[in-house]
DRENPA-3360 file (N, C-alpha, C; in nm, 2 decimals, always signed):
BEGIN
1 = MQIPEAME = +1.59/+0.69/-3.46/+1.62/+0.82/-3.39/+1.71/+0.79/-3.28 ~ +1.82/+0.86/-3.27/+1.92/+0.84/-3.16/+1.89/+0.94/-3.04 ~ +1.92/+0.89/-2.92/+1.90/+0.97/-2.80/+2.03/+1.05/-2.78 ~ +2.02/+1.18/-2.76/+2.14/+1.26/-2.74/+2.21/+1.21/-2.61 ~ +2.34/+1.22/-2.61/+2.42/+1.16/-2.50/+2.38/+1.22/-2.37 ~ +2.34/+1.35/-2.36/+2.30/+1.41/-2.24/+2.18/+1.35/-2.18 ~ +2.09/+1.29/-2.27/+1.97/+1.23/-2.22/+1.98/+1.08/-2.19 ~ +2.09/+1.02/-2.23/+2.10/+0.87/-2.21/+2.11/+0.85/-2.06;
9 = ESSHTPKI = +2.06/+0.73/-2.02/+2.07/+0.70/-1.87/+2.21/+0.67/-1.83 ~ +2.25/+0.74/-1.73/+2.39/+0.72/-1.68/+2.40/+0.58/-1.61 ~ +2.51/+0.52/-1.63/+2.53/+0.39/-1.56/+2.56/+0.41/-1.41 ~ +2.59/+0.53/-1.37/+2.63/+0.56/-1.24/+2.50/+0.60/-1.15 ~ +2.39/+0.62/-1.22/+2.27/+0.65/-1.14/+2.19/+0.53/-1.11 ~ +2.17/+0.49/-0.99/+2.10/+0.37/-0.95/+1.95/+0.39/-0.99 ~ +1.89/+0.28/-1.04/+1.75/+0.28/-1.07/+1.67/+0.26/-0.94 ~ +1.56/+0.33/-0.93/+1.48/+0.32/-0.81/+1.35/+0.25/-0.85;
17 = CKDDVIAK = +1.32/+0.14/-0.78/+1.20/+0.06/-0.81/+1.09/+0.10/-0.72 ~ +0.97/+0.06/-0.76/+0.85/+0.10/-0.69/+0.85/+0.05/-0.55 ~ +0.90/-0.07/-0.52/+0.91/-0.12/-0.39/+0.99/-0.04/-0.30 ~ +1.10/+0.02/-0.35/+1.19/+0.11/-0.27/+1.11/+0.23/-0.23 ~ +1.04/+0.29/-0.33/+0.96/+0.41/-0.30/+0.85/+0.38/-0.19 ~ +0.78/+0.27/-0.21/+0.68/+0.23/-0.11/+0.74/+0.21/+0.03 ~ +0.85/+0.15/+0.03/+0.92/+0.12/+0.16/+0.96/+0.26/+0.23 ~ +1.01/+0.35/+0.15/+1.05/+0.48/+0.20/+0.93/+0.56/+0.25;
25 = LKDDGDFD = +0.82/+0.55/+0.18/+0.69/+0.62/+0.22/+0.64/+0.56/+0.35 ~ +0.65/+0.43/+0.37/+0.61/+0.36/+0.49/+0.70/+0.41/+0.61 ~ +0.83/+0.41/+0.58/+0.92/+0.45/+0.69/+0.91/+0.59/+0.73 ~ +0.88/+0.68/+0.64/+0.86/+0.82/+0.67/+0.73/+0.85/+0.73 ~ +0.63/+0.76/+0.73/+0.50/+0.79/+0.78/+0.41/+0.85/+0.68 ~ +0.46/+0.88/+0.56/+0.37/+0.94/+0.46/+0.26/+0.84/+0.41 ~ +0.30/+0.71/+0.41/+0.20/+0.61/+0.37/+0.09/+0.60/+0.47 ~ +0.12/+0.61/+0.60/+0.02/+0.61/+0.70/-0.07/+0.73/+0.69;
33 = NLRLKIIR = -0.01/+0.84/+0.66/-0.09/+0.97/+0.64/-0.19/+0.95/+0.53 ~ -0.14/+0.89/+0.42/-0.22/+0.87/+0.30/-0.34/+0.77/+0.34 ~ -0.30/+0.67/+0.41/-0.40/+0.57/+0.45/-0.51/+0.64/+0.53 ~ -0.47/+0.73/+0.62/-0.57/+0.80/+0.71/-0.66/+0.88/+0.62 ~ -0.61/+0.95/+0.52/-0.69/+1.03/+0.43/-0.79/+0.95/+0.36 ~ -0.75/+0.83/+0.31/-0.84/+0.74/+0.24/-0.95/+0.69/+0.33 ~ -0.91/+0.66/+0.46/-1.01/+0.62/+0.55/-1.12/+0.72/+0.58 ~ -1.07/+0.85/+0.59/-1.17/+0.96/+0.61/-1.26/+0.97/+0.49;
41 = KLKDNEEL = -1.21/+0.95/+0.37/-1.29/+0.96/+0.25/-1.40/+0.85/+0.25 ~ -1.35/+0.73/+0.29/-1.44/+0.61/+0.30/-1.55/+0.63/+0.39 ~ -1.52/+0.69/+0.50/-1.63/+0.72/+0.60/-1.74/+0.80/+0.55 ~ -1.71/+0.89/+0.45/-1.81/+0.97/+0.39/-1.89/+0.90/+0.28 ~ -1.84/+0.79/+0.23/-1.91/+0.71/+0.12/-1.96/+0.58/+0.18 ~ -2.08/+0.58/+0.23/-2.13/+0.46/+0.30/-2.14/+0.33/+0.21 ~ -2.18/+0.35/+0.09/-2.19/+0.23/+0.00/-2.05/+0.17/-0.02 ~ -1.95/+0.25/-0.05/-1.81/+0.20/-0.07/-1.76/+0.14/+0.06;
49 = RNEIISIV = -1.79/+0.21/+0.17/-1.74/+0.16/+0.30/-1.80/+0.02/+0.33 ~ -1.93/+0.00/+0.30/-1.99/-0.13/+0.33/-1.93/-0.24/+0.24 ~ -1.90/-0.20/+0.12/-1.84/-0.30/+0.03/-1.70/-0.34/+0.08 ~ -1.62/-0.25/+0.12/-1.49/-0.27/+0.17/-1.49/-0.35/+0.30 ~ -1.59/-0.32/+0.39/-1.60/-0.40/+0.51/-1.63/-0.54/+0.48 ~ -1.72/-0.57/+0.38/-1.75/-0.70/+0.34/-1.63/-0.78/+0.29 ~ -1.55/-0.71/+0.21/-1.43/-0.78/+0.15/-1.33/-0.81/+0.26 ~ -1.31/-0.71/+0.36/-1.21/-0.73/+0.46/-1.26/-0.84/+0.56;
57 = QQSAALNR = -1.39/-0.85/+0.59/-1.44/-0.95/+0.68/-1.42/-1.09/+0.62 ~ -1.42/-1.10/+0.49/-1.41/-1.23/+0.42/-1.26/-1.26/+0.40 ~ -1.17/-1.18/+0.43/-1.03/-1.19/+0.41/-0.97/-1.31/+0.48 ~ -0.89/-1.39/+0.41/-0.83/-1.50/+0.47/-0.72/-1.45/+0.57 ~ -0.66/-1.34/+0.54/-0.56/-1.28/+0.62/-0.61/-1.25/+0.76 ~ -0.74/-1.21/+0.77/-0.80/-1.17/+0.90/-0.85/-1.30/+0.97 ~ -0.88/-1.40/+0.89/-0.95/-1.52/+0.95/-0.85/-1.63/+0.98 ~ -0.72/-1.61/+0.95/-0.63/-1.72/+0.98/-0.58/-1.72/+1.13;
65 = AGAENMKP = -0.53/-1.83/+1.17/-0.48/-1.85/+1.31/-0.37/-1.75/+1.33 ~ -0.38/-1.68/+1.45/-0.27/-1.59/+1.49/-0.30/-1.45/+1.44 ~ -0.40/-1.42/+1.36/-0.43/-1.29/+1.32/-0.46/-1.19/+1.43 ~ -0.51/-1.24/+1.54/-0.55/-1.16/+1.65/-0.42/-1.10/+1.72 ~ -0.31/-1.17/+1.70/-0.18/-1.12/+1.75/-0.10/-1.03/+1.66 ~ -0.15/-1.01/+1.54/-0.08/-0.93/+1.45/-0.10/-0.78/+1.48 ~ +0.00/-0.70/+1.44/-0.01/-0.55/+1.46/-0.10/-0.50/+1.34 ~ -0.17/-0.39/+1.37/-0.26/-0.34/+1.26/-0.19/-0.32/+1.13;
73 = RQISDAIY = -0.07/-0.27/+1.13/+0.00/-0.25/+1.00/+0.03/-0.39/+0.93 ~ +0.06/-0.49/+1.01/+0.08/-0.62/+0.95/-0.05/-0.68/+0.89 ~ -0.16/-0.66/+0.96/-0.29/-0.70/+0.91/-0.32/-0.62/+0.78 ~ -0.30/-0.49/+0.79/-0.33/-0.41/+0.67/-0.25/-0.46/+0.55 ~ -0.12/-0.48/+0.57/-0.03/-0.52/+0.46/-0.08/-0.66/+0.41 ~ -0.12/-0.75/+0.50/-0.16/-0.88/+0.46/-0.29/-0.88/+0.38 ~ -0.38/-0.79/+0.42/-0.51/-0.77/+0.35/-0.48/-0.71/+0.21 ~ -0.39/-0.61/+0.21/-0.36/-0.55/+0.08/-0.30/-0.65/-0.02;
81 = DEVG = -0.20/-0.73/+0.03/-0.14/-0.84/-0.05/-0.25/-0.93/-0.11 ~ -0.35/-0.96/-0.02/-0.45/-1.06/-0.06/-0.55/-0.99/-0.16 ~ -0.60/-0.88/-0.13/-0.70/-0.81/-0.21/-0.65/-0.73/-0.32 ~ -0.54/-0.67/-0.29/-0.47/-0.58/-0.40/-0.54/-0.45/-0.39;
% end
């Protein structure tokens, strides 16, 4: 089955990757707003909150030298990279 020419991807249109989208969300503050909404939901779910607290406390990112000098966003990003 052939794709009609109108539906073919244009070579002039740049592809947008997920990292670009995430970076834009972070820059616009939307990512931080989403993070705050998630935090509010977690506060309402004590079991999940306790599980996340346990995972974060065991995080190598939090327990490495110099972590106390990191900005909250840097710590959050490092924990996210570690835990996923």
